[in-house]
N, C-alpha and C positions, 0 to 999 in steps of 0.2 A: 592382569585382568583376565578372568576366566570367560572365554567366549561362550561357553555353554550356558553360563548364568545369564549373560546378556540376552542371548536368544530366548531363553526360558522367560525372562521378564517381558520381552517383546511379544512372545507368543501369548502370554497371559493378558497383556494389554489389548492385543488384537482380539482375542477370544472374548474378553470382557466387553469391548466395544460392540462386537457383533451380538453378544447376548443381550446387551442393553437395547440395541435396535430391534431385535426380535421380540423382546419383552414389550416394548412400546407398541410394536405392530400388533401383537396379540391382544394387548389391552385395548388398543384402538379399534380392533375388530369387534370386540365385545361391547365397549363403551364408546359411542360415537363422539362424545364430548372430548375424550382424550385425543382422538384423531384430529378433531377440529383445532384443539389447542396446539397440538404438534405442528399442524399445517400452518396455523397462524404464526407460530414462533419461527418456522422456517422462512415464511414470507418476510417477516420483519428482519430476520438475519440477512436475507438477500438484499433488502432495501438498505440496511446499514452498511453492507459491503459495498454497494454501489455509491452511496454517499461518501464513504471513506475514500474510495478510489477517485471520485470527483474532487474531493478536497485536496488529496495528494497531487492530482494533476494540476489544479489551479495553483497550489503552493509552489510546485516545481516551475511552472511558467513564470510566476512572479519573481522567484529567486533567479531564474536565468536572465530575465530582463534586467533586474537590478545589477547582476554581475556584468552584463554587457554594457550597461551605462557606466558603471565604475571603470571598466576596462577602457572604454572610449575616453572617459575623462582623464585617466592616467596617461593614455597615449597622447592626448592633446597637450597635457602638461609637459611630458617628456619632449615632444616635438618643439614646443615653445622654448624649452631650455637648451636643447642639444642641436636642434636643426631649425633655427629661426628663419632661414631662407626658404623653408618649405611652408611656413605659415604666413609670411608676409605677402600681401598682394600689392603689386605695383599699379599705380593709377596712371593711365595713359593720357 
């Protein structure tokens, strides 16, 4: 693989992205509706990112609790089969 080709492609992508941002900024300076639309889109993008992060956090906590309960259940079954003297309670 030619490293020069890869760097050229990366440079083109970065330059294109910067040109797009500059073009939107220039257009927004002339036409306020474009600036408003871009700002609204960025706000919605931020809200979506926060919602996605919240959903991932809740899903992770639910999965961890489910795994902990399954581990506890497996440990109890193993103790009942292999170490019954640890699970029996003597009545005095």
